[in-house]
DSSP file (Angstrom, degrees, kcal/mol; ACC not computed):
  #  RESIDUE AA STRUCTURE BP1 BP2  ACC     N-H-->O    O-->H-N    N-H-->O    O-->H-N    TCO  KAPPA ALPHA  PHI   PSI    X-CA   Y-CA   Z-CA
    1    1 A G              0   0    0      0, 0.0     2,-0.3     0, 0.0    15,-0.0   0.000 360.0 360.0 360.0-178.6   16.2   -3.6    2.7
    2    2 A L        +     0   0    0     13,-0.1     2,-0.3    10,-0.1    12,-0.1  -0.536 360.0 177.7 -73.9 136.3   12.5   -2.6    2.4
    3    3 A Q  E     -A   13   0A   0     10,-0.8    10,-1.8    -2,-0.3     2,-0.4  -0.975  12.9-159.6-135.2 150.7   11.5    0.3    4.5
    4    4 A S  E     -A   12   0A   0     -2,-0.3     8,-0.2     8,-0.2     3,-0.1  -0.986  22.9-135.1-130.5 143.8    8.1    2.1    4.8
    5    5 A T  S    S-     0   0    0      6,-1.4     2,-0.3    -2,-0.4    -1,-0.1   0.802  91.6  -7.0 -69.5 -26.1    7.5    5.6    6.0
    6    6 A S  S  > S-     0   0    0      5,-0.2     4,-0.7    -3,-0.0     3,-0.2  -0.969  73.7-106.1-157.7 166.8    4.6    4.2    8.1
    7    7 A A  T  4 S+     0   0    0     -2,-0.3    -2,-0.0     1,-0.2    -1,-0.0   0.765 114.9  35.9 -68.8 -24.5    2.7    1.0    8.5
    8    8 A D  T  4 S+     0   0    0      1,-0.1    -1,-0.2    -4,-0.0    -3,-0.0   0.553 101.6  67.9-111.4  -6.3   -0.4    2.2    6.6
    9    9 A D  T  4 S-     0   0    0     -3,-0.2    -2,-0.1     2,-0.1     3,-0.1   0.738  78.2-147.2 -90.0 -19.4    0.8    4.5    3.8
   10   10 A G     <  +     0   0    0     -4,-0.7     2,-0.7     1,-0.2    56,-0.2   0.652  43.8 147.2  69.2  14.2    2.6    1.8    1.7
   11   11 A I        -     0   0    0     -5,-0.2    -6,-1.4    73,-0.1     2,-0.4  -0.762  37.1-150.1 -87.9 115.6    5.2    4.3    0.4
   12   12 A L  E     +A    4   0A   0     -2,-0.7     2,-0.3    -8,-0.2    -8,-0.2  -0.683  19.6 176.7 -89.8 136.8    8.4    2.4   -0.1
   13   13 A T  E     +A    3   0A   0    -10,-1.8   -10,-0.8    -2,-0.4     3,-0.1  -0.916  55.0  25.5-134.0 160.4   11.7    4.1    0.4
   14   14 A G  S    S+     0   0    0     65,-0.4     2,-0.6    -2,-0.3    -1,-0.1   0.805  77.5 155.5  62.3  31.4   15.4    3.2    0.3
   15   15 A V        +     0   0    0     64,-0.3    -1,-0.2     1,-0.1   -13,-0.1  -0.805  16.1 153.9 -99.4 124.6   14.8    0.3   -2.0
   16   16 A D        +     0   0    0     -2,-0.6    -1,-0.1    -3,-0.1   -14,-0.1   0.277  38.7 114.7-126.9   8.6   17.6   -0.9   -4.1
   17   17 A E        -     0   0    0      1,-0.1     2,-0.5    41,-0.0    -2,-0.0  -0.311  67.0-112.7 -76.5 164.6   16.6   -4.6   -4.6
   18   18 A V        -     0   0    0     -2,-0.0    41,-1.2     0, 0.0     2,-0.3  -0.864  18.9-136.8-105.2 129.1   15.6   -6.0   -8.0
   19   19 A I  B     -B   58   0B   0     -2,-0.5    39,-0.2    39,-0.2     2,-0.1  -0.671  35.5-102.6 -81.3 136.6   12.0   -7.1   -8.7
   20   20 A D    >>  -     0   0    0     37,-2.3     4,-1.4    -2,-0.3     3,-1.0  -0.380  19.5-137.5 -63.7 128.6   11.9  -10.4  -10.6
   21   21 A Q  H 3> S+     0   0    0      1,-0.3     4,-2.7     2,-0.2     5,-0.2   0.824 102.5  62.8 -54.7 -35.4   11.1  -10.0  -14.3
   22   22 A R  H 3> S+     0   0    0      1,-0.2     4,-2.1     2,-0.2    -1,-0.3   0.856 100.9  51.8 -63.1 -33.9    8.7  -13.0  -14.2
   23   23 A D  H <> S+     0   0    0     -3,-1.0     4,-2.5     2,-0.2    -1,-0.2   0.908 110.6  47.5 -67.5 -41.4    6.5  -11.1  -11.7
   24   24 A I  H  X S+     0   0    0     -4,-1.4     4,-2.7     2,-0.2     5,-0.3   0.918 111.3  51.0 -64.9 -43.2    6.4   -8.1  -14.1
   25   25 A D  H  X S+     0   0    0     -4,-2.7     4,-2.2     1,-0.2    -1,-0.2   0.894 110.9  49.6 -59.8 -40.2    5.6  -10.3  -17.0
   26   26 A R  H  X S+     0   0    0     -4,-2.1     4,-1.3    -5,-0.2    -2,-0.2   0.930 111.3  48.4 -65.0 -45.7    2.8  -11.9  -15.0
   27   27 A I  H >< S+     0   0    0     -4,-2.5     3,-0.6     1,-0.2     4,-0.4   0.951 117.2  40.6 -59.4 -51.3    1.3   -8.5  -14.0
   28   28 A L  H >< S+     0   0    0     -4,-2.7     3,-0.9     1,-0.2    -1,-0.2   0.809 109.5  60.1 -71.5 -28.4    1.4   -7.2  -17.6
   29   29 A G  H 3< S+     0   0    0     -4,-2.2    -1,-0.2    -5,-0.3    -2,-0.2   0.776 105.5  49.4 -67.3 -25.9    0.2  -10.5  -19.0
   30   30 A E  T << S+     0   0    0     -4,-1.3    -1,-0.2    -3,-0.6    -2,-0.2   0.521  96.6  96.9 -86.7  -7.1   -2.9  -10.2  -16.9
   31   31 A A    <   +     0   0    0     -3,-0.9     2,-0.3    -4,-0.4    12,-0.2  -0.527  47.5 173.6 -89.8 150.3   -3.5   -6.6  -18.1
   32   32 A S  B     -D   42   0C   0     10,-1.9    10,-2.7    -2,-0.2     2,-0.3  -0.978  30.3-109.8-147.9 160.2   -5.8   -5.5  -20.9
   33   33 A R        -     0   0    0     -2,-0.3     2,-0.4     8,-0.2     8,-0.1  -0.639  25.6-146.7 -88.6 149.5   -7.1   -2.3  -22.5
   34   34 A L    >   -     0   0    0      6,-0.4     3,-1.9    -2,-0.3     6,-0.1  -0.951  27.6-103.8-115.3 137.6  -10.7   -1.3  -22.2
   35   35 A E  T 3  S+     0   0    0     -2,-0.4     0, 0.0     1,-0.3     0, 0.0  -0.357 108.1  23.5 -59.0 133.3  -12.6    0.6  -24.9
   36   36 A G  T 3  S+     0   0    0      2,-0.1    -1,-0.3    -2,-0.0    -3,-0.0   0.433 100.9  90.6  91.1   0.2  -12.9    4.2  -24.0
   37   37 A Y  S X  S-     0   0    0     -3,-1.9     3,-1.9     1,-0.3    -2,-0.1   0.105  76.7-145.7-115.9  20.8   -9.9    4.3  -21.6
   38   38 A G  T 3   -     0   0    0      1,-0.3    -1,-0.3    -4,-0.1    -4,-0.2  -0.224  69.1 -15.0  57.9-133.7   -7.1    5.2  -24.1
   39   39 A D  T 3  S+     0   0    0     82,-0.2    -1,-0.3    -6,-0.1    60,-0.1   0.327  99.8 126.5 -88.0   6.6   -3.7    3.7  -23.4
   40   40 A C    <   -     0   0    0     -3,-1.9    -6,-0.4    -6,-0.1     2,-0.4  -0.342  46.6-152.3 -65.9 147.0   -4.6    2.6  -19.9
   41   41 A L        -     0   0    0     -8,-0.1    54,-2.9     7,-0.1     2,-0.4  -0.970   9.8-166.0-120.4 137.2   -4.1   -1.1  -19.0
   42   42 A F  B     -DE  32  94C   0    -10,-2.7   -10,-1.9    -2,-0.4    52,-0.1  -0.985  22.2-168.3-129.1 133.3   -6.1   -2.8  -16.3
   43   43 A R  S    S+     0   0    0     50,-0.6    -1,-0.1    -2,-0.4    51,-0.1   0.771  97.2  36.7 -81.3 -29.6   -5.5   -6.1  -14.5
   44   44 A H  S >  S+     0   0    0     49,-0.3     3,-2.1     6,-0.2    -1,-0.3  -0.733  70.4 179.2-124.4  79.5   -9.0   -6.0  -13.0
   45   45 A P  T 3   +     0   0    0      0, 0.0    -1,-0.1     0, 0.0    -2,-0.0   0.585  69.7  80.1 -64.8  -7.8  -11.2   -4.5  -15.7
   46   46 A C  T 3  S+     0   0    0      1,-0.3    -2,-0.0    -3,-0.1    -3,-0.0   0.782 111.6  16.2 -67.8 -23.5  -14.3   -4.8  -13.6
   47   47 A N    X   -     0   0    0     -3,-2.1     3,-1.4     3,-0.1    -1,-0.3  -0.687  61.0-179.2-151.6  93.2  -13.3   -1.7  -11.7
   48   48 A P  T 3  S+     0   0    0      0, 0.0    45,-1.8     0, 0.0    46,-0.3   0.535  81.2  67.3 -72.0  -3.4  -10.6    0.6  -13.3
   49   49 A F  T 3  S+     0   0    0     43,-0.2     2,-0.5    42,-0.2    43,-0.3   0.507  86.8  79.7 -92.1  -4.5  -10.8    3.0  -10.3
   50   50 A V    <   -     0   0    0     -3,-1.4    -6,-0.2    -6,-0.2     2,-0.1  -0.903  67.0-147.6-113.2 124.8   -9.3    0.5   -7.8
   51   51 A G        -     0   0    0     -2,-0.5     2,-0.3    42,-0.1    42,-0.2  -0.472  20.6-145.5 -78.5 159.5   -5.6   -0.2   -7.4
   52   52 A R        -     0   0    0     40,-0.3    15,-2.7    -2,-0.1    16,-0.3  -0.936   6.6-123.7-132.1 150.9   -4.6   -3.7   -6.4
   53   53 A G  E     - C   0  66B   0     -2,-0.3     2,-0.3    13,-0.2    13,-0.2  -0.519  28.3-176.6 -85.7 160.0   -1.9   -5.4   -4.4
   54   54 A V  E     - C   0  65B   0     11,-2.8    11,-2.4    -2,-0.2     2,-0.6  -0.975  26.1-122.0-151.0 156.9    0.4   -8.0   -5.7
   55   55 A S  E     + C   0  64B   0     -2,-0.3     2,-0.3     9,-0.2     7,-0.1  -0.936  34.1 177.9-105.9 123.2    3.1  -10.2   -4.4
   56   56 A V  E     - C   0  63B   0      7,-2.6     7,-3.6    -2,-0.6     2,-0.6  -0.856  29.6-115.5-120.6 158.7    6.5   -9.8   -6.2
   57   57 A H  E     - C   0  62B   0     -2,-0.3   -37,-2.3     5,-0.2     2,-0.5  -0.844  27.5-176.4 -99.0 121.2    9.8  -11.5   -5.6
   58   58 A I  E >  S-BC  19  61B   0      3,-2.6     3,-2.0    -2,-0.6   -39,-0.2  -0.971  79.9 -17.9-117.3 117.8   12.6   -9.2   -4.5
   59   59 A D  T 3  S-     0   0    0    -41,-1.2    -1,-0.2    -2,-0.5     3,-0.1   0.874 130.3 -53.7  50.7  39.5   15.9  -11.0   -4.1
   60   60 A G  T 3  S+     0   0    0      1,-0.2     2,-0.5    -3,-0.0    -1,-0.3   0.415 114.5 116.7  82.0  -1.2   13.9  -14.3   -4.0
   61   61 A V  E <   -C   58   0B   0     -3,-2.0    -3,-2.6     2,-0.0     2,-0.3  -0.884  69.4-121.9-106.1 127.6   11.6  -13.2   -1.2
   62   62 A S  E     -C   57   0B   0     -2,-0.5    -5,-0.2    -5,-0.2    -7,-0.0  -0.516  37.5-176.5 -67.3 124.7    7.9  -12.8   -1.8
   63   63 A T  E     -C   56   0B   0     -7,-3.6    -7,-2.6    -2,-0.3     2,-0.2  -0.987  20.1-135.6-132.0 123.4    7.0   -9.2   -1.0
   64   64 A P  E     +C   55   0B   0      0, 0.0     2,-0.3     0, 0.0    -9,-0.2  -0.564  40.6 139.8 -77.6 140.6    3.5   -7.6   -1.0
   65   65 A M  E     -C   54   0B   0    -11,-2.4   -11,-2.8    -2,-0.2     2,-0.2  -0.965  55.2 -77.7-163.8 170.0    3.1   -4.2   -2.6
   66   66 A Q  E  >  -C   53   0B   0     -2,-0.3     4,-2.2   -56,-0.2     3,-0.4  -0.504  40.4-122.6 -74.5 145.5    0.8   -2.2   -4.8
   67   67 A V  H  > S+     0   0    0    -15,-2.7     4,-2.7     1,-0.2     5,-0.2   0.908 111.1  52.3 -55.2 -46.7    0.9   -3.0   -8.5
   68   68 A H  H  > S+     0   0    0    -16,-0.3     4,-2.2     1,-0.2    -1,-0.2   0.842 108.9  50.7 -64.7 -31.7    1.7    0.6   -9.5
   69   69 A Q  H  > S+     0   0    0     -3,-0.4     4,-2.5     2,-0.2    -1,-0.2   0.915 110.9  48.3 -69.4 -42.5    4.6    0.7   -7.0
   70   70 A A  H  X S+     0   0    0     -4,-2.2     4,-2.3     2,-0.2    -2,-0.2   0.932 114.3  45.9 -62.7 -45.8    6.1   -2.5   -8.4
   71   71 A L  H  X S+     0   0    0     -4,-2.7     4,-2.5     2,-0.2     5,-0.4   0.912 112.5  50.3 -65.7 -42.3    5.8   -1.3  -12.0
   72   72 A Y  H  X>S+     0   0    0     -4,-2.2     4,-3.3    -5,-0.2     5,-1.1   0.958 112.6  46.9 -59.4 -49.5    7.3    2.1  -11.2
   73   73 A R  H  X5S+     0   0    0     -4,-2.5     4,-0.6     3,-0.2    -1,-0.2   0.885 114.0  48.0 -61.1 -39.6   10.2    0.6   -9.4
   74   74 A F  H  <5S+     0   0    0     -4,-2.3    -1,-0.2    -5,-0.2    -2,-0.2   0.934 124.9  27.3 -67.9 -45.7   10.9   -1.9  -12.1
   75   75 A Y  H  <5S+     0   0    0     -4,-2.5    -2,-0.2    -5,-0.2    -3,-0.2   0.762 136.2  22.4 -91.2 -26.8   10.8    0.5  -15.0
   76   76 A H  H  <5S-     0   0    0     -4,-3.3    -3,-0.2    -5,-0.4    -2,-0.1   0.661 103.2-113.7-117.9 -22.4   11.8    3.8  -13.5
   77   77 A G     << -     0   0    0     -5,-1.1    -1,-0.3    -4,-0.6    -2,-0.1  -0.669  58.0  -9.8 117.4-174.3   13.8    3.1  -10.3
   78   78 A P        -     0   0    0      0, 0.0   -65,-0.1     0, 0.0   -62,-0.1  -0.146  64.7-114.8 -60.1 152.5   13.4    3.5   -6.6
   79   79 A I        -     0   0    0    -67,-0.1   -65,-0.4     4,-0.0   -64,-0.3  -0.814  38.0-123.9 -86.6 116.8   10.6    5.6   -5.1
   80   80 A P    >   -     0   0    0      0, 0.0     3,-1.6     0, 0.0    23,-0.1  -0.203  37.7 -82.2 -61.5 153.6   12.4    8.6   -3.4
   81   81 A P  T 3  S+     0   0    0      0, 0.0     3,-0.1     0, 0.0   -68,-0.1  -0.234 114.1  11.8 -55.0 142.1   11.7    9.2    0.3
   82   82 A K  T 3  S+     0   0    0      1,-0.2    23,-0.3    -3,-0.1     2,-0.3   0.630 104.9 115.8  64.0  16.9    8.4   11.1    1.0
   83   83 A M    <   -     0   0    0     -3,-1.6     2,-0.3   -71,-0.1    -1,-0.2  -0.808  51.0-151.1-112.3 156.7    7.3   10.7   -2.6
   84   84 A V  E     -F  103   0D   0     19,-3.2    19,-1.9    -2,-0.3     2,-0.6  -0.867  24.2-110.6-120.5 157.3    4.3    8.8   -3.9
   85   85 A V  E     -F  102   0D   0     -2,-0.3     2,-0.3    17,-0.2    17,-0.2  -0.806  38.8-153.8 -88.2 123.6    3.7    7.1   -7.3
   86   86 A R  E     -F  101   0D   0     15,-3.9    15,-1.5    -2,-0.6     2,-0.8  -0.729  15.5-138.4-100.5 145.6    1.1    9.0   -9.2
   87   87 A H  E >   -F  100   0D   0     -2,-0.3     3,-1.5    13,-0.2    13,-0.2  -0.884  15.7-166.6 -97.4 100.6   -1.2    7.8  -11.9
   88   88 A R  T 3  S+     0   0    0     11,-2.9    36,-2.5    -2,-0.8    -1,-0.1   0.752  86.1  57.7 -62.9 -22.3   -1.0   10.6  -14.4
   89   89 A C  T 3  S-     0   0    0     10,-0.4    32,-3.6    34,-0.2    -1,-0.3   0.682 110.1-122.0 -80.9 -18.5   -4.1    9.2  -16.2
   90   90 A G  S <  S+     0   0    0     -3,-1.5     2,-0.7    30,-0.2    -2,-0.1   0.421  75.4 116.8  93.7  -1.6   -6.2    9.4  -13.1
   91   91 A Y    >   -     0   0    0      1,-0.1     3,-1.9   -41,-0.0    -1,-0.2  -0.887  49.5-161.2-105.2 111.7   -7.2    5.7  -12.9
   92   92 A Q  T 3  S+     0   0    0     -2,-0.7   -40,-0.3   -43,-0.3   -43,-0.2   0.772  92.2  55.7 -61.4 -24.9   -5.8    4.0   -9.7
   93   93 A G  T 3  S+     0   0    0    -45,-1.8   -50,-0.6   -42,-0.2   -49,-0.3   0.506  80.5 114.9 -86.0  -3.5   -6.2    0.6  -11.4
   94   94 A C  B <   -E   42   0C   0     -3,-1.9   -52,-0.2   -46,-0.3   -54,-0.1  -0.457  40.6-176.1 -70.3 135.3   -4.1    1.5  -14.4
   95   95 A C        +     0   0    0    -54,-2.9     2,-0.9    -2,-0.2   -53,-0.1  -0.019  38.5 127.2-121.5  30.0   -0.9   -0.5  -14.7
   96   96 A N    >   -     0   0    0    -55,-0.3     3,-2.4     1,-0.2     4,-0.2  -0.795  50.3-153.9 -83.2 110.1    0.6    1.2  -17.8
   97   97 A Y  G >  S+     0   0    0     -2,-0.9     3,-1.1     1,-0.3    -1,-0.2   0.716  90.5  66.7 -62.6 -19.9    4.0    2.1  -16.5
   98   98 A E  G 3  S+     0   0    0      1,-0.2    -1,-0.3    -3,-0.0    -2,-0.0   0.673  96.9  55.8 -73.1 -15.2    4.2    5.0  -18.9
   99   99 A H  G <  S+     0   0    0     -3,-2.4   -11,-2.9   -60,-0.1   -10,-0.4   0.419  93.4  92.7 -92.0  -0.2    1.4    6.7  -17.0
  100  100 A L  E <   +F   87   0D   0     -3,-1.1     2,-0.3    -4,-0.2   -13,-0.2  -0.757  41.9 151.0-102.1 140.8    3.3    6.5  -13.7
  101  101 A C  E     -F   86   0D   0    -15,-1.5   -15,-3.9    -2,-0.4     2,-0.3  -0.957  38.9-109.6-151.5 166.1    5.6    9.1  -12.2
  102  102 A V  E     +F   85   0D   0     -2,-0.3     2,-0.3   -17,-0.2   -17,-0.2  -0.701  44.7 140.3 -99.1 155.9    6.6   10.2   -8.7
  103  103 A G  E     -F   84   0D   0    -19,-1.9   -19,-3.2    -2,-0.3     2,-0.1  -0.952  50.4 -71.1-169.9-177.6    5.6   13.3   -6.9
  104  104 A T     >  -     0   0    0     -2,-0.3     4,-2.1   -21,-0.2     5,-0.1  -0.337  47.3-105.6 -80.7 169.0    4.6   14.7   -3.6
  105  105 A Q  H  > S+     0   0    0    -23,-0.3     4,-2.2     1,-0.2     5,-0.1   0.858 125.0  58.1 -62.4 -32.9    1.2   14.0   -2.0
  106  106 A G  H  > S+     0   0    0      2,-0.2     4,-2.3     1,-0.2    -1,-0.2   0.899 104.2  49.9 -61.8 -41.2    0.4   17.6   -3.0
  107  107 A D  H  > S+     0   0    0      2,-0.2     4,-2.2     1,-0.2    -2,-0.2   0.912 109.0  52.4 -61.3 -41.8    1.1   16.7   -6.6
  108  108 A N  H  X S+     0   0    0     -4,-2.1     4,-1.3     1,-0.2    -2,-0.2   0.893 109.4  49.1 -62.0 -39.8   -1.2   13.7   -6.3
  109  109 A N  H  X S+     0   0    0     -4,-2.2     4,-1.5     1,-0.2    -1,-0.2   0.891 108.9  52.4 -65.7 -40.1   -3.9   16.0   -4.9
  110  110 A R  H  X S+     0   0    0     -4,-2.3     4,-2.7     1,-0.2    -2,-0.2   0.847 102.6  60.3 -64.5 -33.2   -3.4   18.4   -7.8
  111  111 A D  H  X S+     0   0    0     -4,-2.2     4,-2.8     1,-0.2    -1,-0.2   0.913 101.9  53.2 -58.5 -41.3   -3.8   15.5  -10.2
  112  112 A S  H  X S+     0   0    0     -4,-1.3     4,-1.8     1,-0.2    -1,-0.2   0.920 110.5  45.7 -60.8 -43.9   -7.3   14.9   -8.7
  113  113 A A  H  X S+     0   0    0     -4,-1.5     4,-1.8     2,-0.2    -1,-0.2   0.896 111.9  52.8 -65.5 -39.7   -8.2   18.6   -9.4
  114  114 A F  H  X S+     0   0    0     -4,-2.7     4,-3.1     1,-0.2     5,-0.4   0.927 111.2  45.6 -59.5 -46.6   -6.7   18.3  -12.9
  115  115 A H  H  X S+     0   0    0     -4,-2.8     4,-1.7     1,-0.2    -1,-0.2   0.796 108.1  56.9 -72.0 -27.6   -8.8   15.2  -13.7
  116  116 A Y  H  < S+     0   0    0     -4,-1.8    -1,-0.2    -5,-0.2    -2,-0.2   0.897 116.4  37.1 -64.8 -39.2  -11.9   16.8  -12.3
  117  117 A K  H  < S+     0   0    0     -4,-1.8    -2,-0.2    -5,-0.1    -3,-0.2   0.918 133.3  22.4 -78.9 -45.5  -11.4   19.7  -14.8
  118  118 A Y  H  < S-     0   0    0     -4,-3.1    -3,-0.2    -5,-0.2    -2,-0.2   0.569 109.2-110.7-104.3 -12.0  -10.1   17.8  -17.9
  119  119 A G    ><  -     0   0    0     -4,-1.7     3,-1.1    -5,-0.4    -1,-0.1   0.081  37.0 -68.4  96.1 150.3  -11.4   14.2  -17.3
  120  120 A R  T 3  S+     0   0    0      1,-0.2   -30,-0.2    -5,-0.1     3,-0.1  -0.393 115.7  44.2 -69.3 153.0   -9.7   11.0  -16.4
  121  121 A G  T 3  S+     0   0    0    -32,-3.6     2,-0.5     1,-0.3    -1,-0.2   0.032  84.4 108.1  96.6 -25.8   -7.5    9.5  -19.2
  122  122 A V  S <  S-     0   0    0     -3,-1.1    -1,-0.3   -33,-0.3     2,-0.3  -0.754  80.0-116.7 -81.7 125.8   -6.0   12.9  -20.0
  123  123 A L        -     0   0    0     -2,-0.5   -34,-0.2    -3,-0.1   -35,-0.1  -0.480  24.4-136.4 -72.3 125.7   -2.4   12.7  -18.7
  124  124 A A        -     0   0    0    -36,-2.5   -36,-0.1    -2,-0.3   -13,-0.1  -0.340  37.1 -83.6 -69.9 158.0   -1.7   15.2  -15.9
  125  125 A P        -     0   0    0      0, 0.0    -1,-0.1     0, 0.0     3,-0.1  -0.287  27.1-132.6 -61.9 149.8    1.6   17.1  -16.0
  126  126 A V  S    S+     0   0    0      1,-0.2     2,-0.4    -3,-0.1    -2,-0.1   0.887  94.4  24.7 -68.1 -38.2    4.7   15.4  -14.6
  127  127 A K  S    S-     0   0    0    -24,-0.1     2,-0.4   -20,-0.0    -1,-0.2  -0.969  73.2-145.3-129.1 144.6    5.5   18.6  -12.7
  128  128 A Y              0   0    0     -2,-0.4   -21,-0.0    -3,-0.1   -18,-0.0  -0.839 360.0 360.0-103.6 145.2    3.4   21.4  -11.5
  129  129 A D              0   0    0     -2,-0.4    -1,-0.1     0, 0.0    -2,-0.0   0.476 360.0 360.0 -73.7 360.0    4.6   25.0  -11.4
């Protein structure tokens, strides 16, 4: 079943359920590109810096989660324990699943430093040395 490492961090672990394809189609159907943001996709183009929650169906049960977590799980697999889903592009509102990878919270923090130096939209490394 669904498990969370804490009530407020939203990091899902131990998940092996299947997210309904129709929910993914709905999420991506609402997404669009914005000029000047490269390959990023945004569901809420009014603010590309804000991630959004969504309700998806897992084994027929409506389940709230962050959009980037749902997309990562659908396209890449379960989120390992103690890992977070990172936006390699630096935009929390981006829902391009190709820009998502997992890493530690430390990796996520290094992404912030990377984007401060190189700018948002430049993909951060999948792994740091």
